[in-house]
C-alpha positions as CSV (number, residue, x, y, z in Angstrom):
1,M,5.2,-27.7,-28.1
2,R,3.8,-31.0,-26.7
3,S,6.5,-33.3,-25.4
4,T,6.3,-36.3,-23.0
5,R,9.2,-37.8,-21.1
6,Y,9.2,-41.1,-19.2
7,D,12.5,-40.9,-17.3
8,G,12.7,-43.4,-14.5
9,L,9.4,-45.1,-15.3
10,T,9.3,-48.8,-14.2
11,A,7.3,-51.9,-15.2
12,E,4.3,-52.9,-13.1
13,G,5.3,-53.5,-9.6
14,A,8.9,-52.4,-10.1
15,S,10.4,-49.5,-8.1
16,T,14.1,-49.4,-9.2
17,T,16.0,-49.8,-12.4
18,A,17.1,-53.2,-11.3
19,D,13.5,-54.5,-11.5
20,L,13.0,-53.4,-15.1
21,E,12.3,-56.1,-17.6
22,I,15.3,-56.9,-19.8
23,P,14.7,-55.6,-23.3
24,A,14.7,-58.0,-26.2
25,H,17.8,-56.6,-27.9
26,T,19.9,-57.1,-24.7
27,A,18.8,-60.8,-24.5
28,A,19.6,-61.2,-28.2
29,R,23.2,-60.3,-27.6
30,E,23.5,-63.1,-25.0
31,R,21.9,-66.0,-26.9
32,G,21.9,-64.8,-30.5
33,W,19.3,-63.2,-32.7
34,P,15.9,-65.1,-32.9
35,M,14.9,-66.7,-36.2
36,R,11.6,-64.7,-36.1
37,P,11.0,-61.0,-35.6
38,D,10.2,-60.1,-32.0
39,I,6.8,-58.5,-32.2
40,K,6.3,-58.1,-28.4
41,R,5.6,-54.5,-27.4
42,P,8.4,-53.0,-25.3
43,T,7.6,-52.4,-21.7
44,I,8.7,-48.7,-21.9
45,A,7.3,-47.0,-25.0
46,P,7.4,-43.2,-25.4
47,L,4.0,-41.7,-26.4
48,R,4.0,-39.5,-29.4
49,S,1.5,-37.0,-30.7
50,A,-0.1,-37.5,-34.0
51,P,2.1,-36.1,-36.8
52,H,-0.3,-33.3,-37.7
53,R,-0.3,-32.2,-34.0
54,Q,3.4,-32.3,-33.2
55,Y,4.1,-28.7,-34.4
56,F,1.0,-27.1,-33.0
57,P,0.9,-25.2,-29.7
58,D,-0.6,-27.0,-26.7
59,I,-4.1,-25.4,-27.0
60,P,-5.5,-26.9,-23.7
61,A,-2.7,-25.2,-21.8
62,L,-3.9,-21.7,-22.9
63,V,-7.2,-22.0,-21.1
64,P,-7.7,-22.5,-17.3
65,R,-8.5,-26.0,-16.1
66,H,-10.5,-26.1,-12.9
67,G,-9.9,-22.3,-12.4
68,L,-6.1,-22.2,-12.9
69,Y,-3.8,-21.6,-15.8
70,Q,-0.7,-23.7,-16.2
71,G,1.9,-22.8,-13.6
72,E,-0.4,-20.5,-11.5
73,P,-0.4,-20.8,-7.7
74,E,-3.5,-22.1,-5.9
75,T,-4.3,-18.6,-4.6
76,C,-5.3,-17.6,-8.2
77,R,-7.9,-20.3,-8.5
78,R,-11.1,-18.8,-10.1
79,D,-14.5,-19.6,-8.9
80,L,-17.5,-17.7,-10.2
81,R,-19.6,-18.7,-7.3
82,S,-17.2,-16.8,-5.0
83,F,-16.4,-13.9,-7.4
84,L,-19.9,-12.9,-8.5
85,P,-21.1,-11.9,-4.9
86,I,-17.9,-9.8,-4.6
87,L,-18.7,-8.1,-7.9
88,S,-22.3,-7.5,-6.7
89,H,-21.2,-6.0,-3.5
90,L,-18.9,-3.6,-5.4
91,G,-21.9,-2.6,-7.5
92,L,-23.9,-1.9,-4.4
93,M,-21.1,0.2,-3.0
94,L,-21.0,2.2,-6.2
95,A,-24.8,2.8,-5.8
96,V,-24.2,4.1,-2.3
97,F,-21.5,6.4,-3.5
98,K,-23.8,7.9,-6.1
99,V,-26.8,8.2,-3.8
100,Y,-24.8,9.9,-1.0
101,H,-22.5,11.8,-3.4
102,I,-19.4,10.5,-1.7
103,E,-16.1,12.0,-2.8
104,G,-17.4,13.5,-6.1
105,R,-17.8,12.5,-9.7
106,A,-14.2,11.5,-10.4
107,F,-14.2,9.0,-7.6
108,Q,-17.5,7.4,-8.7
109,M,-16.1,7.2,-12.2
110,L,-13.1,5.3,-11.1
111,V,-15.2,2.9,-9.0
112,A,-17.4,2.3,-12.1
113,L,-14.2,1.7,-14.1
114,A,-13.0,-0.8,-11.5
115,L,-16.4,-2.6,-11.6
116,V,-16.1,-3.0,-15.4
117,A,-12.4,-4.0,-15.4
118,L,-12.5,-6.4,-12.5
119,P,-14.0,-9.4,-14.4
120,L,-11.4,-9.1,-17.1
121,H,-8.6,-8.8,-14.5
122,Y,-10.0,-11.8,-12.7
123,L,-10.0,-14.0,-15.7
124,L,-6.6,-13.1,-17.1
125,P,-3.5,-15.2,-16.4
126,L,-1.4,-14.1,-13.4
127,R,1.4,-12.8,-15.5
128,W,-1.0,-10.3,-17.2
129,K,-2.8,-9.1,-14.1
130,K,-0.3,-6.3,-13.1
131,P,-0.1,-4.9,-16.7
132,C,-3.9,-5.0,-16.8
133,F,-4.1,-3.1,-13.5
134,S,-1.7,-0.5,-14.9
135,A,-3.6,-0.2,-18.1
136,V,-6.9,0.3,-16.2
137,S,-5.2,3.0,-14.1
138,I,-4.0,4.8,-17.3
139,V,-7.5,4.6,-18.8
140,G,-8.8,6.2,-15.6
141,L,-6.2,8.9,-15.9
142,F,-7.5,9.9,-19.3
143,L,-11.2,9.6,-18.2
144,V,-10.7,11.9,-15.1
145,F,-8.2,14.5,-16.4
146,G,-8.6,14.5,-20.1
147,P,-6.0,13.8,-22.8
148,A,-3.8,16.9,-22.3
149,A,-3.2,16.5,-18.5
150,A,-3.0,12.7,-18.8
151,A,-0.4,12.9,-21.5
152,C,1.7,15.3,-19.3
153,I,1.4,13.0,-16.3
154,L,2.3,9.9,-18.4
155,A,5.3,11.8,-19.8
156,L,6.7,12.9,-16.4
157,G,6.0,9.5,-14.9
158,S,7.8,7.8,-17.8
159,V,10.8,10.1,-17.2
160,Y,10.9,9.3,-13.5
161,I,10.6,5.6,-14.0
162,G,13.2,5.7,-16.8
163,L,15.7,7.4,-14.5
164,C,15.3,4.6,-12.0
165,Y,16.4,2.2,-14.8
166,A,19.3,4.3,-16.0
167,P,22.5,2.2,-16.5
168,V,24.5,4.1,-13.9
169,A,25.4,3.7,-10.3
170,W,22.6,4.1,-7.7
171,R,23.8,7.4,-6.4
172,Y,23.8,9.0,-9.9
173,R,20.2,7.7,-10.4
174,A,19.1,9.2,-7.1
175,A,20.9,12.5,-8.0
176,L,19.1,12.5,-11.4
177,V,15.7,12.0,-9.7
178,A,16.4,14.8,-7.2
179,G,17.6,17.1,-10.0
180,L,14.5,16.5,-12.0
181,T,12.3,17.3,-8.9
182,V,14.2,20.5,-8.2
183,A,13.9,21.6,-11.9
184,L,10.1,20.9,-11.9
185,A,9.7,22.9,-8.7
186,L,11.5,25.8,-10.2
187,L,9.6,25.6,-13.5
188,R,6.2,25.1,-12.0
189,P,5.3,28.8,-11.6
190,R,5.8,29.3,-15.3
191,A,4.2,26.1,-16.4
192,G,1.1,27.9,-17.6
193,D,3.2,29.5,-20.3
194,W,3.7,26.1,-21.8
195,S,0.0,25.1,-21.6
196,V,0.6,22.6,-18.8
197,P,-2.6,22.0,-17.0
198,A,-2.6,22.9,-13.3
199,T,-4.0,19.5,-12.3
200,V,-0.8,17.8,-13.4
201,W,1.3,18.9,-10.5
202,P,-0.7,17.5,-7.5
203,I,-1.2,14.2,-9.2
204,V,2.4,13.7,-10.3
205,A,3.5,14.7,-6.8
206,S,1.0,12.4,-5.1
207,M,2.2,9.5,-7.2
208,F,6.0,10.1,-7.0
209,M,7.0,12.4,-4.1
210,F,7.1,9.7,-1.4
211,R,6.9,6.4,-3.2
212,M,9.9,7.3,-5.3
213,I,11.9,7.5,-2.1
214,V,10.7,4.1,-1.2
215,L,11.6,2.7,-4.6
216,L,15.0,4.3,-4.6
217,Y,15.6,2.7,-1.1
218,E,14.6,-0.7,-2.6
219,L,16.8,-0.3,-5.6
220,K,19.8,0.6,-3.4
221,H,19.5,-2.8,-1.6
222,A,18.0,-4.9,-4.4
223,K,20.1,-7.8,-5.7
224,A,18.3,-8.0,-9.1
225,R,16.6,-5.6,-11.5
226,E,13.0,-4.9,-10.5
227,P,10.5,-5.9,-13.2
228,L,9.0,-3.0,-15.1
229,A,5.5,-4.2,-14.6
230,D,5.9,-4.1,-10.8
231,V,7.3,-0.6,-10.9
232,V,4.6,0.8,-13.2
233,S,1.8,-0.8,-11.1
234,Y,3.4,0.7,-8.0
235,F,3.1,4.2,-9.3
236,F,0.1,4.2,-11.5
237,V,-2.5,3.2,-8.9
238,L,-6.2,3.6,-9.8
239,P,-7.5,5.2,-6.6
240,N,-4.6,7.6,-6.4
241,L,-6.1,9.5,-9.3
242,C,-8.9,10.9,-7.0
243,F,-7.1,10.9,-3.6
244,T,-4.1,13.2,-3.8
245,I,-3.4,12.5,-0.1
246,F,-2.5,8.9,-0.6
247,P,-1.0,6.3,1.8
248,V,2.7,5.7,1.4
249,V,2.4,2.1,0.3
250,D,5.6,0.1,0.7
251,Y,6.9,-1.3,-2.6
252,R,8.1,-4.6,-1.2
253,T,5.0,-5.1,0.8
254,M,2.8,-4.4,-2.2
255,Q,4.7,-6.9,-4.4
256,R,4.9,-9.6,-1.8
257,G,1.2,-9.3,-1.0
258,F,0.2,-9.8,-4.6
259,F,-2.1,-12.9,-4.6
260,A,-0.4,-13.9,-1.3
261,Q,-3.7,-15.5,-0.2
262,D,-6.8,-16.8,-1.8
263,V,-7.9,-14.1,-4.2
264,H,-11.5,-14.2,-2.9
265,A,-10.4,-13.7,0.7
266,I,-8.2,-10.7,-0.4
267,Q,-11.2,-9.2,-2.3
268,R,-13.6,-9.7,0.6
269,R,-11.1,-8.0,2.9
270,G,-10.9,-5.1,0.4
271,L,-14.7,-4.8,0.5
272,R,-14.7,-4.6,4.3
273,M,-12.0,-1.9,4.1
274,M,-14.1,0.0,1.6
275,F,-17.2,-0.3,3.8
276,W,-15.4,1.1,6.9
277,G,-13.9,3.8,4.7
278,T,-17.4,4.7,3.6
279,V,-18.5,4.8,7.3
280,H,-15.6,7.1,8.1
281,L,-16.5,9.5,5.2
282,L,-20.2,9.6,6.2
283,L,-19.3,10.3,9.8
284,Y,-16.9,13.1,8.7
285,R,-19.6,14.7,6.6
286,E,-22.1,14.6,9.5
287,I,-19.6,16.0,11.9
288,R,-18.4,18.8,9.6
289,H,-21.9,20.0,8.6
290,E,-23.9,19.4,11.7
291,F,-21.6,19.6,14.8
292,L,-18.4,21.5,13.9
293,I,-18.7,25.2,14.8
294,P,-16.4,28.0,13.7
295,A,-13.6,28.9,16.1
296,E,-15.0,32.4,16.5
297,D,-18.2,30.9,18.1
298,V,-16.3,29.4,21.0
299,H,-17.4,31.3,24.2
300,D,-17.5,28.7,27.0
301,F,-16.1,25.3,28.1
302,A,-18.9,23.3,26.4
303,S,-18.4,25.0,23.0
304,L,-14.6,24.7,23.3
305,S,-14.9,21.0,24.0
306,S,-17.3,20.5,21.1
307,Y,-15.0,22.5,18.8
308,L,-11.8,20.7,19.8
309,V,-13.3,17.2,19.5
310,C,-15.1,17.9,16.2
311,N,-12.1,19.6,14.7
312,Y,-9.9,16.6,15.5
313,L,-12.5,14.2,14.1
314,R,-12.1,15.8,10.7
315,Y,-9.2,13.4,10.3
316,L,-11.9,10.8,9.5
317,H,-11.8,12.2,6.0
318,V,-8.2,11.1,5.6
319,S,-8.7,7.7,7.3
320,G,-11.8,7.0,5.2
321,Q,-10.0,7.8,2.0
322,F,-7.1,5.6,3.0
323,H,-9.4,2.7,3.8
324,I,-11.2,3.0,0.4
325,A,-7.9,3.4,-1.6
326,C,-6.3,0.3,0.0
327,G,-9.6,-1.6,-0.3
328,M,-9.7,-1.0,-4.1
329,L,-6.1,-2.3,-4.3
330,H,-7.3,-5.5,-2.5
331,L,-9.9,-6.0,-5.3
332,F,-7.1,-6.4,-7.8
333,G,-5.2,-8.9,-5.7
334,F,-2.8,-6.6,-3.7
335,Q,-3.0,-7.7,-0.1
336,L,-1.9,-4.8,2.1
337,P,-2.0,-4.2,5.9
338,E,-4.5,-1.9,7.6
339,T,-4.0,1.8,7.3
340,H,-5.3,2.8,10.8
341,H,-6.0,0.8,13.9
342,F,-8.4,2.4,16.4
343,Y,-6.3,5.5,16.8
344,L,-8.9,7.1,19.0
345,L,-8.2,4.4,21.6
346,A,-4.4,4.9,21.9
347,T,-3.1,4.5,25.4
348,G,0.1,6.6,24.9
349,F,1.9,8.7,22.4
350,T,4.1,5.9,21.1
351,D,0.9,3.8,20.8
352,Y,-0.8,6.7,19.0
353,W,2.1,6.9,16.5
354,R,1.8,3.2,15.8
355,R,-2.0,3.3,15.3
356,I,-2.5,6.4,13.1
357,N,-1.4,6.4,9.5
358,I,0.5,3.1,9.9
359,Y,2.0,3.4,6.4
360,W,3.7,6.6,7.3
361,K,5.0,5.2,10.5
362,D,6.4,2.2,8.6
363,F,7.9,4.5,6.0
364,M,9.7,6.5,8.6
365,V,10.9,3.5,10.5
366,R,12.3,1.9,7.4
367,V,13.9,4.9,5.8
368,V,15.0,7.0,8.8
369,F,14.7,5.3,12.2
370,N,16.3,1.9,11.5
371,P,19.3,3.4,9.5
372,V,20.0,5.9,12.3
373,V,19.8,3.3,15.0
374,F,22.1,1.0,13.0
375,R,24.7,3.7,12.5
376,L,24.6,4.4,16.3
377,K,24.7,0.8,17.4
378,R,27.8,1.4,19.5
379,W,26.0,4.1,21.5
380,P,23.9,3.4,24.6
381,Q,20.4,2.3,23.6
382,P,18.6,5.3,25.1
383,A,20.8,7.8,23.3
384,A,20.4,5.9,20.0
385,L,16.6,5.8,20.3
386,A,16.5,9.5,21.2
387,V,18.5,10.6,18.2
388,A,16.5,8.3,15.8
389,T,13.2,9.6,17.2
390,V,14.3,13.2,16.7
391,A,15.4,12.4,13.2
392,V,12.0,10.8,12.4
393,F,10.0,13.8,13.5
394,V,12.3,16.4,11.9
395,T,12.0,14.4,8.6
396,T,8.2,14.1,9.1
397,W,7.9,17.9,9.5
398,A,10.0,18.6,6.5
399,L,8.2,16.1,4.3
400,H,4.8,17.4,5.3
401,A,5.9,20.9,4.2
402,Y,7.2,19.4,1.0
403,Q,3.9,17.7,0.4
404,S,2.0,20.9,1.1
405,F,4.1,22.7,-1.5
406,W,3.3,20.3,-4.3
407,L,-0.4,19.9,-3.4
408,K,-1.2,23.5,-2.3
409,E,1.7,25.6,-3.5
410,D,2.3,26.6,0.1
411,W,5.2,25.3,2.3
412,R,3.2,25.8,5.5
413,L,6.3,26.5,7.5
414,S,4.4,28.2,10.3
415,V,5.1,28.4,14.0
416,P,2.0,26.3,15.0
417,D,3.1,23.6,12.5
418,A,6.6,23.5,13.9
419,L,5.3,23.4,17.5
420,F,2.9,20.6,16.7
421,W,5.6,18.3,15.4
422,A,8.1,19.4,18.1
423,I,5.8,18.7,21.0
424,L,4.5,15.5,19.5
425,G,8.0,14.3,18.9
426,A,9.1,15.2,22.4
427,L,6.1,13.3,23.9
428,V,6.9,10.2,21.7
429,L,10.6,10.5,22.7
430,V,9.7,10.4,26.4
431,N,7.3,7.6,25.8
432,V,9.8,5.5,23.8
433,Q,12.3,5.8,26.7
434,F,9.7,4.7,29.2
435,D,8.5,1.8,27.0
436,A,12.1,0.6,26.6
437,R,12.7,0.7,30.4
438,R,9.3,-1.0,31.0
439,R,10.1,-3.9,28.7
440,R,13.4,-4.5,30.5
441,V,11.6,-4.5,33.9
442,K,8.9,-6.9,32.6
443,A,11.6,-9.2,31.3
444,T,13.1,-9.5,34.8
445,S,9.9,-9.6,36.9
446,G,7.1,-12.1,36.5
447,G,4.5,-10.5,38.8
448,A,1.0,-9.8,37.5
449,E,-1.1,-6.8,38.6
450,W,-4.8,-6.8,39.4
451,S,-6.8,-6.8,36.2
452,A,-9.3,-4.2,37.4
453,R,-6.5,-1.9,38.2
454,L,-5.0,-2.4,34.8
455,G,-8.3,-1.6,33.2
456,L,-8.6,1.7,35.1
457,V,-5.1,2.7,34.2
458,R,-5.8,1.9,30.6
459,V,-8.9,4.1,30.6
460,A,-7.0,7.0,32.2
461,K,-4.1,6.6,29.7
462,T,-6.6,6.6,26.8
463,A,-8.4,9.7,28.0
464,G,-5.1,11.6,28.7
465,T,-3.7,10.7,25.3
466,F,-7.0,11.8,23.6
467,V,-7.2,15.1,25.3
468,T,-3.5,15.9,24.6
469,I,-3.8,15.0,20.9
470,V,-7.0,17.1,20.6
471,L,-5.3,20.1,22.0
472,L,-2.2,19.6,19.8
473,W,-4.5,19.2,16.7
474,S,-6.2,22.5,17.5
475,L,-2.8,24.2,17.7
476,W,-1.8,22.7,14.4
477,D,-5.0,23.9,12.8
478,S,-4.7,27.5,14.1
479,P,-3.3,30.3,12.0
480,S,-1.0,31.5,14.8
481,V,-0.1,30.7,18.4
482,G,-1.9,33.9,19.4
483,D,-5.1,32.8,17.8
484,W,-4.9,29.4,19.6
485,L,-4.3,31.0,23.0
486,D,-7.2,33.4,22.4
487,L,-9.4,30.3,21.6
488,L,-8.4,28.7,24.8
489,R,-8.9,31.9,26.9
490,R,-12.5,32.3,25.5
491,G,-13.3,28.7,26.1
492,L,-12.0,28.6,29.6
493,G,-13.3,32.0,30.6
494,V,-9.9,33.4,31.6
């Protein structure tokens, strides 16, 4: 309803209530009522709408003025001159995806859906943007998987989200979620008897197996009830429908980053992420089809080196998918941090852990590392850091096996897998201790070393880290330790 208030308004040139002109009825009480009616307009007069408009909604408030709806922040300001080039670049990317057959038909279908839905999402008021994003994701679910699989995914997702809102204590909600997960794992082998499509399990697992842990952690420490639109948009994410290996996006980071900056700056950053993701995927395809040789063809040092490097660079497939997935989220206003940061140039194992799969590192630090360190705050710092690091890598090993079960129906609890995480964890543990000691030394000494020497040391560290990670990656990818040792023997000629 239209209403206008004039509290505290003053006459021309007045700034306080003492400067207001004395109304006529107040003067009349002092000197008597005048013989003629006082027809002078009062200085303060409330403005009223016309009678036929007083009970109508404020129509101008329903349309954006100068690019903003009423009550929206400046970051939502709409400008077609800025938005149309972004939409055009997305259309060009879709053409590149189709020409080079990147990531298959389902991915191209979802990018086309994003291209169609983005103008509507852009023009909607801020309060409707998250529901619109969730609706677009659900439409994509039906387009990619069909009505039967999509209905099953929606039903299971609704049950999981409903358990998070159950009116019981947090520990009971967490127990209900864990119980449902165990029940689904036990019933999965016989799901075909109930006509449940096989594609349901990897998608539901990719959506809920890790992000549900993040949400439960948030609900445990939240002071207020989380909005349903935020929770639904956190799980039903459009690019997740074609990328089952999906980054573990932090719930609070995702919500805080929603239109945290100018929307066009966020969308342009998303396009850059998608571009670099495309470059990663094209490099991965070239390496896999042109340079990667089978392990059986390794017979000398040159072929061993080529195999080890190319086998490790297959990770470009994962980093490319992560870049594109987060870039698509940027297009819908979700500002997120980078997923990888020049992980091939890591100068140490702790630095490598910080650079590769940054979302997983943040997930482990928040859910495992920080709680363990806090509980051991009375211990000496080196001991607390050691226990927390071991807990992080044991949890990482267990959760990767859990992920493999849901995506591939194989726990992958092999000796090479255990050795990979054990050796990498030990290297990071030693590196963490040295980094903590080095920070204390730097805090007490103010000397600076020669810059050329620092550069040479950095190059040596980068090369050593790269060689070690490449060897560990080949161990992780080998069927057995014996096969890995045989590979090295043939390559080294021993």
